[in-house]
C-alpha positions as CSV (number, residue, x, y, z in Angstrom):
1,X,-37.3,3.6,41.8
2,X,-40.0,2.9,44.3
3,X,-43.2,1.2,43.2
4,X,-46.0,3.6,42.5
5,X,-49.3,2.8,44.2
6,X,-52.6,3.7,42.6
7,X,-55.7,3.3,44.7
8,X,-59.2,2.9,43.3
9,X,-62.1,3.5,45.7
10,X,-64.6,1.4,43.8
11,X,-64.7,-1.2,41.0
12,X,-65.8,1.4,38.3
13,X,-62.8,3.6,39.2
14,X,-60.5,0.6,39.0
15,X,-61.8,-0.2,35.5
16,X,-61.5,3.4,34.4
17,X,-57.9,3.6,35.6
18,X,-56.9,0.3,34.0
19,X,-58.6,0.9,30.7
20,X,-57.2,4.4,30.4
21,X,-53.7,3.2,31.3
22,X,-51.0,3.5,28.6
23,X,-52.5,6.6,27.1
24,X,-50.5,9.0,29.3
25,X,-52.9,9.1,32.3
26,X,-51.5,6.1,34.1
27,X,-48.9,3.4,33.4
28,X,-50.2,-0.1,33.4
29,X,-49.7,-1.7,36.9
30,X,-47.2,-4.6,37.4
31,X,-49.5,-6.1,40.0
32,X,-53.1,-5.7,41.1
33,X,-54.4,-6.2,44.6
34,X,-58.2,-6.6,44.3
35,X,-60.9,-6.7,47.0
36,X,-64.1,-8.5,46.0
37,X,-66.3,-6.3,48.1
38,X,-66.2,-3.1,46.0
39,X,-69.0,-0.6,45.4
40,X,-70.4,0.1,42.0
41,X,-68.7,-2.8,40.2
42,X,-67.8,-5.8,42.3
43,X,-64.3,-7.5,42.4
44,X,-65.4,-10.5,40.3
45,X,-66.6,-8.2,37.5
46,X,-63.3,-6.3,37.7
47,X,-61.3,-9.5,37.6
48,X,-63.3,-10.8,34.6
49,X,-62.7,-7.5,32.7
50,X,-59.0,-7.7,33.5
51,X,-58.5,-11.3,32.5
52,X,-60.7,-10.8,29.4
53,X,-58.6,-8.0,28.0
54,X,-55.5,-8.9,25.9
55,X,-53.6,-5.9,27.2
56,X,-54.3,-6.5,30.9
57,X,-54.7,-10.3,31.3
58,X,-51.0,-10.9,32.0
59,X,-50.9,-8.6,35.0
60,X,-50.9,-10.7,38.1
61,X,-54.1,-10.2,40.2
62,X,-54.1,-11.0,43.9
63,X,-57.5,-11.1,45.5
64,X,-57.1,-9.7,49.0
65,X,-60.5,-9.8,50.7
66,X,-62.3,-10.5,53.9
67,X,-64.3,-13.3,52.2
68,X,-63.7,-16.9,53.2
69,X,-66.5,-18.3,51.1
70,X,-65.6,-21.3,49.0
71,X,-67.7,-20.0,46.1
72,X,-65.7,-16.7,46.1
73,X,-62.4,-18.7,46.0
74,X,-63.6,-21.0,43.2
75,X,-65.1,-18.2,41.1
76,X,-62.0,-16.1,41.5
77,X,-59.7,-18.9,40.3
78,X,-62.2,-19.7,37.5
79,X,-61.9,-16.1,36.4
80,X,-58.1,-16.3,36.3
81,X,-56.9,-14.8,39.6
82,X,-53.3,-15.6,40.4
83,X,-53.7,-15.8,44.2
84,X,-56.6,-15.6,46.6
85,X,-55.8,-14.4,50.2
86,X,-58.2,-13.8,53.0
87,X,-57.4,-10.7,54.9
88,X,-56.5,-11.5,58.5
89,X,-58.3,-9.6,61.3
90,X,-55.1,-8.6,63.2
91,X,-53.3,-5.6,61.7
92,X,-49.8,-7.1,62.4
93,X,-50.8,-10.2,60.4
94,X,-52.0,-8.1,57.6
95,X,-48.7,-6.3,57.4
96,X,-46.9,-9.7,57.3
97,X,-49.1,-10.8,54.4
98,X,-48.4,-7.6,52.5
99,X,-44.6,-8.0,53.0
100,X,-44.9,-11.6,51.8
101,X,-46.8,-10.5,48.7
102,X,-44.1,-7.9,48.0
103,X,-41.3,-10.3,48.5
104,X,-42.8,-12.9,46.2
105,X,-44.4,-10.9,43.4
106,X,-42.0,-8.0,43.3
107,X,-38.6,-9.6,44.2
108,X,-38.8,-13.3,43.5
109,X,-41.3,-14.0,40.7
110,X,-40.3,-13.4,37.0
111,X,-43.1,-11.6,35.3
112,X,-43.6,-10.6,31.6
113,X,-43.3,-6.9,30.9
114,X,-46.7,-5.2,30.6
115,X,-47.4,-2.8,27.8
116,X,-50.4,-1.7,25.7
117,X,-49.1,-3.0,22.4
């Protein structure tokens, strides 16, 4: 089975999807790619909500953002992010990073199963 991809267009939509998961609308994700620069609710707030919820906190979260600011990196790790990656400018490099993320987090890493119970 292929991995299903769910896209949220802003931070509020991401939270709505995550906090309604497991009730038949959406399955809980096995991995979250999170941008910090989101409209409505920023990525740090989304990350704090994920890591503060007992049903969501074990889901690996990868911040994939344009930011190179040290304070964004520190704050993300303080909030519990699993990995912080700055998006490269070149599309070919971005594709390599996405392939590496998939290889590590989907193929290599052992992760706990995620369920609402």
